[in-house]
N, C-alpha and C positions, 0 to 999 in steps of 0.2 A: 577593529573588526570583532564582531561578537563570535565567540567560540564556546561551546559546551564541551567540558573535558571530564572524562572518566579515566582513572588509572589505578592500576594495582602494582605492587612491587614486582619488578621482573627479576627472577634470580639470575646471577651471572651464568652465562651459557657455557656448558661443557662441550667437549667434542662428541659426547653421546646424546646430547639434547637435540631433539629435531628442531627445524626451523619454525619460524612463525608464519601464520597465514595473514596476508594483508586482504581485508574484506572491505567493500564499499557499497553504498547505497546512494545513488545519484538521483535526486528529485528535482522538480521544478523550483522548489523553495529553498531545500537545504541539501548539502552533500554530507554524508556521515562516513567516516572512514574508521577502521579499527584494526587492531592487532589481536590475533587469537592464538592461543596455544592449541596444538592439535590433539586435544583430549577426546576421549570416548566416554559416554555415548554422544556427547556433543561438545564442540570446541568451546573453550573458556576465553572470554574477553579479557585481555591484559590492559588494553588502553583504547579508548575511543575518543574522537573529537568530531564536532559538527561545524560546518562552514556554510555560509550563505552562497548558494550556488552562483547566482548571477553577479557576485562581486569578483568573479574570475572569468577569464575568456576561454578556459579550456580545463579539462580535468587534470592534466599533467602539473600545472602549478600548484593545485590543491594537494596532490599526492606528494609533490616535492616539499612543500611547507609541513605536511603531516610527518614525513619521515625525519625532516630536520628537527622537529619538535620532540619526536618520540625517541630519536637517537638509535633506531633499530633497523637502519637500512641493510646492514650486513647479516641480519638474522632472519630474513624473509625467505621462505622455501617456495611459496606460491602465492598468487593473487587471483581474486575473484571479485568482480565489481557488478552489482546490479544497477541497471540503467532504466530510466523512464522512456522507453521506446523499444521498437522491434530490433531484434539482433539478428543479422544475417552473416554467417561465415565469420564470427567473432568481431563484427564491426557494427556499430549502431549510430544512426543519425537520431539524436533525441528529439521527442515529439515537441516539447514545449521549451526547450533550451537550444540555442543556436551552436551546438556542438556536434562534432562527429568524434566518436571514441573508437579507437582501434586496439583490440586486445593484443595483437602481435607487437604494436609499437609500445604499448604499455609494458609488455614483457621485456622488450629490448631495453627500455629506459631503466628498468629495474634489474637488469641482468638476469632475468629468469627464463627458464624454458617453459614454464607453465603460468600463463595468465589468461583467464577466461572472462568473457562478458556474458551476463545473463539478463533477460528482461527483469525488471525489479519485482514483478509479481511472481515470476518463476523463482527468484531467489527467496522471496517470502514463503512460497510453497515448499521449498526445500527445508524450511525450518519447522513446518507443521508437525512432522513426525517427532520432533525433538521437544515439543513444548510440554510443560508440565500442567496438570490440572489447574494449579494456582495461576497460570499465565493465560487461561482462557475464562470467559464468562458464558455460561450456557444460556441461550434464549429459548431453545426448544430441545429437550433431551431426545425426543424421537425414539426410534428403534435402530441403533447403528448396525450396519452390515459390515462385518469385518472383512468380507471378501469384495466389498464394493469399491467404487471410486468416490473421489471427493472433488470439491471445487472451492475456489477462493475468489472473493470480490472485495475491493479495497478502494474506498473513496478517500482521497487525500487531496492534494492540490488538484489532480485530475482524477480519473477513474481507471483502475486496472482490474483485470481479471486473469485467472490462470486455472487450469485444470490439473487434477491429480489422478492420473489413470493407474488402476491396480494391475500391475504386470509382474508375473511370478512371484506373487506374494508381497511386493513392495509398491509403494506410491511412486510414481514417476511423473513429476511436473511437466507440463507442456504449455507453451505460451498462448496467449490470445490477446487480441486487440478489441475485445468486446465493448470497452468503454466508448469506442468510436461508432458503435452501431446506432441505429435510429432510436430515438426515445418512443416508447409506445404509450400513448395516454389511455387511462382507464376510467376517468371520471369527467363529468362536465367541466369542473375547474381546471383539470389538466389539459382538456381540449382547448380551453380558452388560452392557457399558457402556450400551447403549440401554435395556435393562430397568431398570437402576439409575436412569438419568437420568429416564425416563418416570415411574417410581414417585415420584420426588421433585419433578419439574418438569412433567410432563405432555407434554413435547415435547422433542425434541432437534434443533436446527438444525445445519447444517454448520459455522457459526462457533462453536458450542458445543464443538467439537473442534479445528478447524483455525484457531486464533488464540492470542493471548496469554492471553485468558480461557479458551480451550480447553485450554491447557496446564495452567492451575490446575484446571480440571475433571478432566483426566486425572490430575493429581498426587493429587487427593482419591480418585479411583477406584482407582488402583494402590496407594496407601498404606493405604487404609482406616483401621483403628485402629492400624496399626503406626507406630512412630517412623521418621522419615526418617533414615537413616544419615548424610546429609550435614548434618544439623541444621537443615533448612528447616522452616518451619511455614506450613501453608496459611492460618492466620489472621494473618499478618503485615500491618502497616499498608499501606493502598492504595498509598502512595508508595514502598514497597519493590519494586524490580524482580524480583519472584519468578519470572516466566517465564523471564527470562534466567539466574537463579541455578539454576532446575531444569535448564535445557539445559547449563549449565556443569558441574553436578554429575554429569549423565548422561555427558557426553562424556569427563569424567575418571574415570568408573566409581567414583564415591564412594558411590553408593546404587543398589542393585538395582532398587528401585521407581522411582527417577528414570530409570533406563535404560529400563525398560518404558514409562514416560511418554513419553519422547522417541521410542522406537520406534513406539508407537501414533500419535504425531503425525506422524512422517515417512511412515508408511504411508498414513495418512488423507489427508495432503496429496498424496501420489503419485496415489492413486486419484482424488481431486477434480480434480487437474490433467488427468489422463487423461480423466475425464468431460467436463471443459470442452473438451478437444481434439476429442472426438467431437461435442459439441453445436454447436461453432462450425466444425467442419471447418477447424481451424487448421493447415493444410498449410505456412503459412509460418513457424509456430513458436508455442510457448507460452512466455510470459515469467513468471517468478515474481518478484514484488516484495515491498514491505513490509520491515519492519525485523528480522523473525525470520530470514528465509532466509540472508542473508549470514553470520549468527552461527553457523548450524548447517551451513554449507556441506559439511563433510566428510560429515555424515550424508546429505545430499541426493545426494552423489556415490556413494552406496553402492547395492548391489543392492536393498535394501529399498525405496527410493524408486522406482527405475526398474522393478522388477517390478510394484509396485502400479500405476504409470503405464501399463505395457504390458498388464496382465492384463484384456483386454477381449474375450475370446473370439474370434469370427471377425473382429473389427476390430484384432486385435493387429498384423498387418502395417502397418495404416495409422498406428497410434500409434507403431510402431517407426520409421517414416520421418519423424515429426514432430520437428523441432528443439525442444530445451528448454534454456533459459538462465535463470540467476539474475541479476537486475539488482543490481549492486553499488553503484551510485551512490545514496546515502541521500537525496539531495534530488531524485529524479527527478520527484515530483509537482510540486514547486516549478518545476523547469525546464520541465515540460510545460505548466504554467499560463501561464508566461512565453511559450513557443513558441506556444500557442493564441492569446494576445493579440496577438502579433507578426503571426501570419497574418491575424487579423481587421483589423488596422490596415492591411495591405497589400492588402486586397481592394478 
């Protein structure tokens, strides 16, 4: 089984040393677990590991394996797991993974009084305030409003959104299932895409375009029956990282249809981010997370993305003043889950 491991030397625990935080980020492709020391201003990663999500039939076996490998079962003070799906009363039925995760059951398994579930985008949102400038890439500096709210959009395997409301001087993340809203076409080519998708599937959601799966849908749409000049095949095995291969082929200009695929994706992401900025009045900034954005950063720094973001009619001046940044830190959801747990422990 493939595992990506990060570890730092953990000092022997004294009676005065606080326990560790178990944090998690459960996505449709990978599950990332980590142990964090409860440091301020943000928790410090001690050890992290990634596991292929669908090689397990539940979260508990992954947690068990991670704790066996880390040898830190008796050092955990609290747990917080970000999951790709809506969370109700600390229970989540994951949207694209056939699991139900119960925070209370997880806490009982770990012998903890404190175990929380968060939507994965809410977890990422909890990391935003802790990020350093070097962990962000600015797409539009705008005019940040220090008293305003912010928003987060994150294309990965699927698409997530979260809101960051300014309350009593602090950012308070709130969940959203905006990725499942309807896709709004803006151009004749996008209208053609919608007609094609509706004919075959009956509906087109935003994440059917702006996500890893969306890249696959766009790839099929732009190639139709023609052969990919980069040698990519839409029917490649599911474990093949085809969305990343499409992006690389497009950025290297190895296939005209792949170039159009990525152009459509970038434009749709820009428009969706601009729509989110308006819906949330994100005058403090819009953040773009997920695994795709850092890999296509040069494309997001292009006029194509920003023009789609700004093309909001009479609201153009408002979105032009809105700061836009890409989150470069790949484990932001993991960090945010740990930060949330630390805040709850300090309450």
